[in-house]
C-alpha positions, 0 to 999 in steps of 0.5 A, a space after each residue: 899242421 905247422 907247429 909254431 911251438 918250442 919242440 922242447 915244451 914238454 906237451 909239444 907232444 899233445 899238439 894235434 891231438 883232439 880232448 874233450 872240454 866243457 863237453 865238445 870236442 877240441 884241437 890242440 893246435 899249439 902250446 907255449 908257456 902255461 896254455 894250450 892254444 884250442 880250436 873248438 871243431 863245431 865252428 872252429 872258435 878258437 881260445 887259449 886254455 890253461 894246460 892243467 884245465 884240459 889235463 887234469 879235469 
């Protein structure tokens, strides 16, 4: 996986991890600003989600 993220972002260590979001497994592929780019493992659907919705749910 190639990171295009600013390596100084405080949540850059979360890139490449699998998280539970809305009851399904998602892979965090990028981070920038206040959002994670997540890809649903079931079908590869990608979307941007606010960081606080993933880390503080």
